[in-house]
HTML snippet that shows the backbone in 3Dmol.js (N, CA, C, O; Angstrom):
<script src="https://3Dmol.org/build/3Dmol-min.js"></script>
<div id="view" style="width:600px;height:400px;position:relative"></div>
<script>
const pdb = `
ATOM      1  N   UNK A   1      50.092 -62.275 -33.936  1.00  0.00           N
ATOM      2  CA  UNK A   1      50.164 -63.017 -35.180  1.00  0.00           C
ATOM      3  C   UNK A   1      51.018 -62.247 -36.189  1.00  0.00           C
ATOM      4  O   UNK A   1      50.883 -61.031 -36.329  1.00  0.00           O
ATOM      5  N   UNK A   2      51.878 -62.952 -36.875  1.00  0.00           N
ATOM      6  CA  UNK A   2      52.761 -62.337 -37.859  1.00  0.00           C
ATOM      7  C   UNK A   2      52.022 -62.025 -39.142  1.00  0.00           C
ATOM      8  O   UNK A   2      51.123 -62.758 -39.555  1.00  0.00           O
ATOM      9  N   UNK A   3      52.413 -60.925 -39.766  1.00  0.00           N
ATOM     10  CA  UNK A   3      51.868 -60.571 -41.073  1.00  0.00           C
ATOM     11  C   UNK A   3      52.521 -61.377 -42.184  1.00  0.00           C
ATOM     12  O   UNK A   3      51.908 -61.639 -43.219  1.00  0.00           O
ATOM     13  N   UNK A   4      53.780 -61.772 -41.959  1.00  0.00           N
ATOM     14  CA  UNK A   4      54.544 -62.496 -42.976  1.00  0.00           C
ATOM     15  C   UNK A   4      55.655 -63.281 -42.305  1.00  0.00           C
ATOM     16  O   UNK A   4      55.997 -63.029 -41.150  1.00  0.00           O
ATOM     17  N   UNK A   5      56.207 -64.220 -43.024  1.00  0.00           N
ATOM     18  CA  UNK A   5      57.367 -64.964 -42.546  1.00  0.00           C
ATOM     19  C   UNK A   5      58.613 -64.106 -42.761  1.00  0.00           C
ATOM     20  O   UNK A   5      58.714 -63.427 -43.783  1.00  0.00           O
ATOM     21  N   UNK A   6      59.564 -64.120 -41.826  1.00  0.00           N
ATOM     22  CA  UNK A   6      60.783 -63.336 -42.032  1.00  0.00           C
ATOM     23  C   UNK A   6      61.626 -63.913 -43.167  1.00  0.00           C
ATOM     24  O   UNK A   6      61.629 -65.120 -43.410  1.00  0.00           O
ATOM     25  N   UNK A   7      62.325 -63.043 -43.841  1.00  0.00           N
ATOM     26  CA  UNK A   7      63.270 -63.470 -44.864  1.00  0.00           C
ATOM     27  C   UNK A   7      64.425 -64.198 -44.177  1.00  0.00           C
ATOM     28  O   UNK A   7      64.649 -63.987 -42.985  1.00  0.00           O
ATOM     29  N   UNK A   8      65.168 -65.051 -44.895  1.00  0.00           N
ATOM     30  CA  UNK A   8      66.258 -65.794 -44.252  1.00  0.00           C
ATOM     31  C   UNK A   8      67.269 -64.903 -43.535  1.00  0.00           C
ATOM     32  O   UNK A   8      67.769 -65.269 -42.472  1.00  0.00           O
ATOM     33  N   UNK A   9      67.569 -63.757 -44.096  1.00  0.00           N
ATOM     34  CA  UNK A   9      68.561 -62.877 -43.480  1.00  0.00           C
ATOM     35  C   UNK A   9      67.994 -62.109 -42.283  1.00  0.00           C
ATOM     36  O   UNK A   9      68.750 -61.454 -41.565  1.00  0.00           O
ATOM     37  N   UNK A  10      66.703 -62.175 -42.058  1.00  0.00           N
ATOM     38  CA  UNK A  10      66.079 -61.498 -40.930  1.00  0.00           C
ATOM     39  C   UNK A  10      65.939 -62.402 -39.709  1.00  0.00           C
ATOM     40  O   UNK A  10      65.467 -61.954 -38.664  1.00  0.00           O
ATOM     41  N   UNK A  11      66.334 -63.644 -39.822  1.00  0.00           N
ATOM     42  CA  UNK A  11      66.103 -64.610 -38.751  1.00  0.00           C
ATOM     43  C   UNK A  11      67.052 -64.449 -37.575  1.00  0.00           C
ATOM     44  O   UNK A  11      66.722 -64.868 -36.465  1.00  0.00           O
ATOM     45  N   UNK A  12      68.218 -63.857 -37.783  1.00  0.00           N
ATOM     46  CA  UNK A  12      69.194 -63.727 -36.717  1.00  0.00           C
ATOM     47  C   UNK A  12      69.988 -65.000 -36.480  1.00  0.00           C
ATOM     48  O   UNK A  12      70.783 -65.061 -35.542  1.00  0.00           O
ATOM     49  N   UNK A  13      69.791 -66.010 -37.303  1.00  0.00           N
ATOM     50  CA  UNK A  13      70.527 -67.264 -37.151  1.00  0.00           C
ATOM     51  C   UNK A  13      71.996 -67.049 -37.506  1.00  0.00           C
ATOM     52  O   UNK A  13      72.302 -66.348 -38.471  1.00  0.00           O
ATOM     53  N   UNK A  14      72.911 -67.647 -36.734  1.00  0.00           N
ATOM     54  CA  UNK A  14      74.331 -67.501 -37.057  1.00  0.00           C
ATOM     55  C   UNK A  14      74.674 -68.265 -38.330  1.00  0.00           C
ATOM     56  O   UNK A  14      74.088 -69.309 -38.617  1.00  0.00           O
ATOM     57  N   UNK A  15      75.606 -67.746 -39.072  1.00  0.00           N
ATOM     58  CA  UNK A  15      76.064 -68.412 -40.286  1.00  0.00           C
ATOM     59  C   UNK A  15      75.551 -67.725 -41.536  1.00  0.00           C
ATOM     60  O   UNK A  15      74.661 -66.877 -41.476  1.00  0.00           O
ATOM     61  N   UNK A  16      76.120 -68.100 -42.665  1.00  0.00           N
ATOM     62  CA  UNK A  16      75.677 -67.498 -43.920  1.00  0.00           C
ATOM     63  C   UNK A  16      74.277 -67.998 -44.278  1.00  0.00           C
ATOM     64  O   UNK A  16      73.936 -69.147 -43.997  1.00  0.00           O
ATOM     65  N   UNK A  17      73.478 -67.147 -44.888  1.00  0.00           N
ATOM     66  CA  UNK A  17      72.148 -67.581 -45.311  1.00  0.00           C
ATOM     67  C   UNK A  17      72.126 -67.931 -46.780  1.00  0.00           C
ATOM     68  O   UNK A  17      71.149 -68.497 -47.271  1.00  0.00           O
ATOM     69  N   UNK A  18      73.201 -67.599 -47.494  1.00  0.00           N
ATOM     70  CA  UNK A  18      73.309 -67.929 -48.907  1.00  0.00           C
ATOM     71  C   UNK A  18      74.757 -68.296 -49.176  1.00  0.00           C
ATOM     72  O   UNK A  18      75.669 -67.605 -48.722  1.00  0.00           O
ATOM     73  N   UNK A  19      74.975 -69.379 -49.911  1.00  0.00           N
ATOM     74  CA  UNK A  19      76.339 -69.741 -50.295  1.00  0.00           C
ATOM     75  C   UNK A  19      76.312 -70.424 -51.646  1.00  0.00           C
ATOM     76  O   UNK A  19      75.334 -71.063 -52.034  1.00  0.00           O
ATOM     77  N   UNK A  20      77.425 -70.264 -52.349  1.00  0.00           N
ATOM     78  CA  UNK A  20      77.603 -70.879 -53.664  1.00  0.00           C
ATOM     79  C   UNK A  20      78.908 -71.654 -53.607  1.00  0.00           C
ATOM     80  O   UNK A  20      79.964 -71.086 -53.327  1.00  0.00           O
ATOM     81  N   UNK A  21      78.833 -72.951 -53.871  1.00  0.00           N
ATOM     82  CA  UNK A  21      80.033 -73.787 -53.868  1.00  0.00           C
ATOM     83  C   UNK A  21      80.715 -73.683 -55.224  1.00  0.00           C
ATOM     84  O   UNK A  21      80.065 -73.789 -56.264  1.00  0.00           O
ATOM     85  N   UNK A  22      82.034 -73.476 -55.209  1.00  0.00           N
ATOM     86  CA  UNK A  22      82.811 -73.429 -56.444  1.00  0.00           C
ATOM     87  C   UNK A  22      83.996 -74.372 -56.317  1.00  0.00           C
ATOM     88  O   UNK A  22      84.255 -74.920 -55.246  1.00  0.00           O
ATOM     89  N   UNK A  23      84.702 -74.552 -57.404  1.00  0.00           N
ATOM     90  CA  UNK A  23      85.858 -75.441 -57.413  1.00  0.00           C
ATOM     91  C   UNK A  23      86.983 -74.924 -56.518  1.00  0.00           C
ATOM     92  O   UNK A  23      87.823 -75.702 -56.067  1.00  0.00           O
ATOM     93  N   UNK A  24      87.004 -73.620 -56.258  1.00  0.00           N
ATOM     94  CA  UNK A  24      88.113 -73.017 -55.505  1.00  0.00           C
ATOM     95  C   UNK A  24      87.658 -72.380 -54.201  1.00  0.00           C
ATOM     96  O   UNK A  24      88.302 -71.453 -53.712  1.00  0.00           O
ATOM     97  N   UNK A  25      86.570 -72.857 -53.638  1.00  0.00           N
ATOM     98  CA  UNK A  25      86.078 -72.342 -52.365  1.00  0.00           C
ATOM     99  C   UNK A  25      84.652 -71.838 -52.482  1.00  0.00           C
ATOM    100  O   UNK A  25      84.110 -71.705 -53.579  1.00  0.00           O
ATOM    101  N   UNK A  26      84.061 -71.564 -51.342  1.00  0.00           N
ATOM    102  CA  UNK A  26      82.670 -71.122 -51.311  1.00  0.00           C
ATOM    103  C   UNK A  26      82.558 -69.605 -51.278  1.00  0.00           C
ATOM    104  O   UNK A  26      83.422 -68.915 -50.738  1.00  0.00           O
ATOM    105  N   UNK A  27      81.491 -69.107 -51.859  1.00  0.00           N
ATOM    106  CA  UNK A  27      81.103 -67.710 -51.726  1.00  0.00           C
ATOM    107  C   UNK A  27      79.933 -67.694 -50.756  1.00  0.00           C
ATOM    108  O   UNK A  27      78.956 -68.419 -50.942  1.00  0.00           O
ATOM    109  N   UNK A  28      80.032 -66.867 -49.723  1.00  0.00           N
ATOM    110  CA  UNK A  28      79.002 -66.817 -48.689  1.00  0.00           C
ATOM    111  C   UNK A  28      78.460 -65.406 -48.542  1.00  0.00           C
ATOM    112  O   UNK A  28      79.187 -64.427 -48.712  1.00  0.00           O
ATOM    113  N   UNK A  29      77.175 -65.313 -48.224  1.00  0.00           N
ATOM    114  CA  UNK A  29      76.541 -64.025 -47.951  1.00  0.00           C
ATOM    115  C   UNK A  29      76.056 -64.048 -46.505  1.00  0.00           C
ATOM    116  O   UNK A  29      75.292 -64.927 -46.106  1.00  0.00           O
ATOM    117  N   UNK A  30      76.510 -63.074 -45.731  1.00  0.00           N
ATOM    118  CA  UNK A  30      76.155 -62.936 -44.324  1.00  0.00           C
ATOM    119  C   UNK A  30      75.365 -61.648 -44.131  1.00  0.00           C
ATOM    120  O   UNK A  30      75.717 -60.616 -44.702  1.00  0.00           O
ATOM    121  N   UNK A  31      74.319 -61.694 -43.346  1.00  0.00           N
ATOM    122  CA  UNK A  31      73.521 -60.506 -43.043  1.00  0.00           C
ATOM    123  C   UNK A  31      74.179 -59.713 -41.919  1.00  0.00           C
ATOM    124  O   UNK A  31      74.573 -60.271 -40.895  1.00  0.00           O
ATOM    125  N   UNK A  32      74.289 -58.408 -42.124  1.00  0.00           N
ATOM    126  CA  UNK A  32      74.817 -57.524 -41.089  1.00  0.00           C
ATOM    127  C   UNK A  32      73.711 -56.749 -40.380  1.00  0.00           C
ATOM    128  O   UNK A  32      73.910 -56.222 -39.286  1.00  0.00           O
ATOM    129  N   UNK A  33      72.552 -56.688 -41.011  1.00  0.00           N
ATOM    130  CA  UNK A  33      71.444 -55.930 -40.461  1.00  0.00           C
ATOM    131  C   UNK A  33      71.219 -54.649 -41.239  1.00  0.00           C
ATOM    132  O   UNK A  33      72.117 -54.151 -41.917  1.00  0.00           O
ATOM    133  N   UNK A  34      70.017 -54.128 -41.134  1.00  0.00           N
ATOM    134  CA  UNK A  34      69.638 -52.877 -41.799  1.00  0.00           C
ATOM    135  C   UNK A  34      69.963 -52.898 -43.289  1.00  0.00           C
ATOM    136  O   UNK A  34      70.484 -51.921 -43.827  1.00  0.00           O
ATOM    137  N   UNK A  35      69.655 -54.010 -43.957  1.00  0.00           N
ATOM    138  CA  UNK A  35      69.818 -54.159 -45.407  1.00  0.00           C
ATOM    139  C   UNK A  35      71.276 -54.104 -45.867  1.00  0.00           C
ATOM    140  O   UNK A  35      71.564 -53.735 -47.005  1.00  0.00           O
ATOM    141  N   UNK A  36      72.198 -54.477 -44.959  1.00  0.00           N
ATOM    142  CA  UNK A  36      73.624 -54.539 -45.305  1.00  0.00           C
ATOM    143  C   UNK A  36      74.073 -55.998 -45.216  1.00  0.00           C
ATOM    144  O   UNK A  36      73.638 -56.743 -44.339  1.00  0.00           O
ATOM    145  N   UNK A  37      74.949 -56.388 -46.139  1.00  0.00           N
ATOM    146  CA  UNK A  37      75.399 -57.770 -46.242  1.00  0.00           C
ATOM    147  C   UNK A  37      76.894 -57.812 -46.478  1.00  0.00           C
ATOM    148  O   UNK A  37      77.458 -56.917 -47.107  1.00  0.00           O
ATOM    149  N   UNK A  38      77.542 -58.864 -45.966  1.00  0.00           N
ATOM    150  CA  UNK A  38      78.935 -59.138 -46.288  1.00  0.00           C
ATOM    151  C   UNK A  38      78.960 -60.314 -47.251  1.00  0.00           C
ATOM    152  O   UNK A  38      78.347 -61.351 -46.996  1.00  0.00           O
ATOM    153  N   UNK A  39      79.671 -60.145 -48.358  1.00  0.00           N
ATOM    154  CA  UNK A  39      79.861 -61.218 -49.334  1.00  0.00           C
ATOM    155  C   UNK A  39      81.309 -61.659 -49.191  1.00  0.00           C
ATOM    156  O   UNK A  39      82.229 -60.875 -49.424  1.00  0.00           O
ATOM    157  N   UNK A  40      81.511 -62.926 -48.805  1.00  0.00           N
ATOM    158  CA  UNK A  40      82.852 -63.458 -48.547  1.00  0.00           C
ATOM    159  C   UNK A  40      83.186 -64.549 -49.553  1.00  0.00           C
ATOM    160  O   UNK A  40      82.372 -65.424 -49.848  1.00  0.00           O
ATOM    161  N   UNK A  41      84.407 -64.470 -50.069  1.00  0.00           N
ATOM    162  CA  UNK A  41      84.954 -65.492 -50.959  1.00  0.00           C
ATOM    163  C   UNK A  41      86.436 -65.601 -50.642  1.00  0.00           C
ATOM    164  O   UNK A  41      87.005 -64.677 -50.062  1.00  0.00           O
ATOM    165  N   UNK A  42      87.072 -66.702 -51.004  1.00  0.00           N
ATOM    166  CA  UNK A  42      88.508 -66.809 -50.759  1.00  0.00           C
ATOM    167  C   UNK A  42      89.252 -65.606 -51.361  1.00  0.00           C
ATOM    168  O   UNK A  42      89.193 -65.366 -52.567  1.00  0.00           O
ATOM    169  N   UNK A  43      89.941 -64.870 -50.510  1.00  0.00           N
ATOM    170  CA  UNK A  43      90.712 -63.724 -50.968  1.00  0.00           C
ATOM    171  C   UNK A  43      89.891 -62.469 -51.231  1.00  0.00           C
ATOM    172  O   UNK A  43      90.415 -61.504 -51.787  1.00  0.00           O
ATOM    173  N   UNK A  44      88.622 -62.457 -50.848  1.00  0.00           N
ATOM    174  CA  UNK A  44      87.776 -61.303 -51.131  1.00  0.00           C
ATOM    175  C   UNK A  44      86.662 -61.201 -50.095  1.00  0.00           C
ATOM    176  O   UNK A  44      86.044 -62.203 -49.734  1.00  0.00           O
ATOM    177  N   UNK A  45      86.414 -59.994 -49.627  1.00  0.00           N
ATOM    178  CA  UNK A  45      85.288 -59.733 -48.732  1.00  0.00           C
ATOM    179  C   UNK A  45      84.763 -58.335 -49.039  1.00  0.00           C
ATOM    180  O   UNK A  45      85.526 -57.369 -49.066  1.00  0.00           O
ATOM    181  N   UNK A  46      83.455 -58.233 -49.271  1.00  0.00           N
ATOM    182  CA  UNK A  46      82.843 -56.950 -49.615  1.00  0.00           C
ATOM    183  C   UNK A  46      81.596 -56.738 -48.789  1.00  0.00           C
ATOM    184  O   UNK A  46      80.866 -57.685 -48.497  1.00  0.00           O
ATOM    185  N   UNK A  47      81.352 -55.493 -48.412  1.00  0.00           N
ATOM    186  CA  UNK A  47      80.098 -55.119 -47.762  1.00  0.00           C
ATOM    187  C   UNK A  47      79.256 -54.417 -48.809  1.00  0.00           C
ATOM    188  O   UNK A  47      79.715 -53.487 -49.473  1.00  0.00           O
ATOM    189  N   UNK A  48      78.013 -54.872 -48.950  1.00  0.00           N
ATOM    190  CA  UNK A  48      77.114 -54.295 -49.950  1.00  0.00           C
ATOM    191  C   UNK A  48      75.788 -53.942 -49.279  1.00  0.00           C
ATOM    192  O   UNK A  48      75.467 -54.434 -48.197  1.00  0.00           O
ATOM    193  N   UNK A  49      75.033 -53.081 -49.945  1.00  0.00           N
ATOM    194  CA  UNK A  49      73.716 -52.670 -49.451  1.00  0.00           C
ATOM    195  C   UNK A  49      72.653 -53.229 -50.390  1.00  0.00           C
ATOM    196  O   UNK A  49      72.717 -53.035 -51.603  1.00  0.00           O
ATOM    197  N   UNK A  50      71.680 -53.920 -49.817  1.00  0.00           N
ATOM    198  CA  UNK A  50      70.573 -54.465 -50.592  1.00  0.00           C
ATOM    199  C   UNK A  50      70.769 -55.933 -50.923  1.00  0.00           C
ATOM    200  O   UNK A  50      71.857 -56.364 -51.305  1.00  0.00           O
ATOM    201  N   UNK A  51      69.681 -56.697 -50.765  1.00  0.00           N
ATOM    202  CA  UNK A  51      69.752 -58.130 -51.032  1.00  0.00           C
ATOM    203  C   UNK A  51      70.084 -58.424 -52.487  1.00  0.00           C
ATOM    204  O   UNK A  51      70.881 -59.320 -52.768  1.00  0.00           O
ATOM    205  N   UNK A  52      69.487 -57.683 -53.419  1.00  0.00           N
ATOM    206  CA  UNK A  52      69.753 -57.925 -54.837  1.00  0.00           C
ATOM    207  C   UNK A  52      71.232 -57.689 -55.165  1.00  0.00           C
ATOM    208  O   UNK A  52      71.820 -58.423 -55.959  1.00  0.00           O
ATOM    209  N   UNK A  53      71.822 -56.673 -54.555  1.00  0.00           N
ATOM    210  CA  UNK A  53      73.247 -56.398 -54.767  1.00  0.00           C
ATOM    211  C   UNK A  53      74.096 -57.528 -54.189  1.00  0.00           C
ATOM    212  O   UNK A  53      75.105 -57.906 -54.785  1.00  0.00           O
ATOM    213  N   UNK A  54      73.705 -58.067 -53.047  1.00  0.00           N
ATOM    214  CA  UNK A  54      74.434 -59.186 -52.438  1.00  0.00           C
ATOM    215  C   UNK A  54      74.379 -60.411 -53.342  1.00  0.00           C
ATOM    216  O   UNK A  54      75.392 -61.082 -53.539  1.00  0.00           O
ATOM    217  N   UNK A  55      73.201 -60.709 -53.894  1.00  0.00           N
ATOM    218  CA  UNK A  55      73.065 -61.845 -54.813  1.00  0.00           C
ATOM    219  C   UNK A  55      73.929 -61.642 -56.060  1.00  0.00           C
ATOM    220  O   UNK A  55      74.620 -62.565 -56.492  1.00  0.00           O
ATOM    221  N   UNK A  56      73.892 -60.458 -56.629  1.00  0.00           N
ATOM    222  CA  UNK A  56      74.664 -60.168 -57.847  1.00  0.00           C
ATOM    223  C   UNK A  56      76.162 -60.303 -57.578  1.00  0.00           C
ATOM    224  O   UNK A  56      76.885 -60.933 -58.350  1.00  0.00           O
ATOM    225  N   UNK A  57      76.617 -59.709 -56.481  1.00  0.00           N
ATOM    226  CA  UNK A  57      78.044 -59.771 -56.128  1.00  0.00           C
ATOM    227  C   UNK A  57      78.487 -61.199 -55.881  1.00  0.00           C
ATOM    228  O   UNK A  57      79.557 -61.595 -56.341  1.00  0.00           O
ATOM    229  N   UNK A  58      77.687 -61.986 -55.163  1.00  0.00           N
ATOM    230  CA  UNK A  58      78.018 -63.386 -54.905  1.00  0.00           C
ATOM    231  C   UNK A  58      78.123 -64.169 -56.211  1.00  0.00           C
ATOM    232  O   UNK A  58      79.041 -64.973 -56.378  1.00  0.00           O
ATOM    233  N   UNK A  59      77.207 -63.944 -57.123  1.00  0.00           N
ATOM    234  CA  UNK A  59      77.235 -64.628 -58.419  1.00  0.00           C
ATOM    235  C   UNK A  59      78.478 -64.284 -59.216  1.00  0.00           C
ATOM    236  O   UNK A  59      79.095 -65.162 -59.819  1.00  0.00           O
ATOM    237  N   UNK A  60      78.851 -63.004 -59.223  1.00  0.00           N
ATOM    238  CA  UNK A  60      80.053 -62.581 -59.952  1.00  0.00           C
ATOM    239  C   UNK A  60      81.311 -63.205 -59.351  1.00  0.00           C
ATOM    240  O   UNK A  60      82.185 -63.675 -60.080  1.00  0.00           O
ATOM    241  N   UNK A  61      81.401 -63.208 -58.021  1.00  0.00           N
ATOM    242  CA  UNK A  61      82.578 -63.811 -57.373  1.00  0.00           C
ATOM    243  C   UNK A  61      82.640 -65.310 -57.645  1.00  0.00           C
ATOM    244  O   UNK A  61      83.723 -65.851 -57.867  1.00  0.00           O
ATOM    245  N   UNK A  62      81.503 -65.982 -57.632  1.00  0.00           N
ATOM    246  CA  UNK A  62      81.467 -67.418 -57.909  1.00  0.00           C
ATOM    247  C   UNK A  62      81.939 -67.716 -59.323  1.00  0.00           C
ATOM    248  O   UNK A  62      82.652 -68.696 -59.541  1.00  0.00           O
ATOM    249  N   UNK A  63      81.557 -66.892 -60.277  1.00  0.00           N
ATOM    250  CA  UNK A  63      82.000 -67.099 -61.673  1.00  0.00           C
ATOM    251  C   UNK A  63      83.506 -66.956 -61.781  1.00  0.00           C
ATOM    252  O   UNK A  63      84.145 -67.693 -62.532  1.00  0.00           O
ATOM    253  N   UNK A  64      84.081 -66.018 -61.042  1.00  0.00           N
ATOM    254  CA  UNK A  64      85.541 -65.831 -61.084  1.00  0.00           C
ATOM    255  C   UNK A  64      86.284 -67.019 -60.475  1.00  0.00           C
ATOM    256  O   UNK A  64      87.395 -67.345 -60.893  1.00  0.00           O
ATOM    257  N   UNK A  65      85.660 -67.670 -59.477  1.00  0.00           N
ATOM    258  CA  UNK A  65      86.319 -68.788 -58.801  1.00  0.00           C
ATOM    259  C   UNK A  65      86.175 -70.108 -59.550  1.00  0.00           C
ATOM    260  O   UNK A  65      86.946 -71.032 -59.292  1.00  0.00           O
ATOM    261  N   UNK A  66      85.230 -70.233 -60.457  1.00  0.00           N
ATOM    262  CA  UNK A  66      85.045 -71.499 -61.186  1.00  0.00           C
ATOM    263  C   UNK A  66      86.001 -71.663 -62.330  1.00  0.00           C
ATOM    264  O   UNK A  66      85.960 -72.677 -63.028  1.00  0.00           O
TER     265      UNK A  66
END
`;
const viewer = $3Dmol.createViewer("view");
viewer.addModel(pdb, "pdb");
viewer.setStyle({}, {cartoon: {color: "spectrum"}});
viewer.zoomTo();
viewer.render();
</script>
């Protein structure tokens, strides 16, 4: 029996688990494992550590694209 439900990035499902649609393309967050994430946007890709950092980076990139 599980103690908790896995977080979306822990599921191992292919594809981004978080995305933000903007007027000039989508910002996507992909899980790499071990608390590392890739944040992808048109013309930009960053690897960050920590879910909160991934959310913050995705939000900043989305604001630049709108």
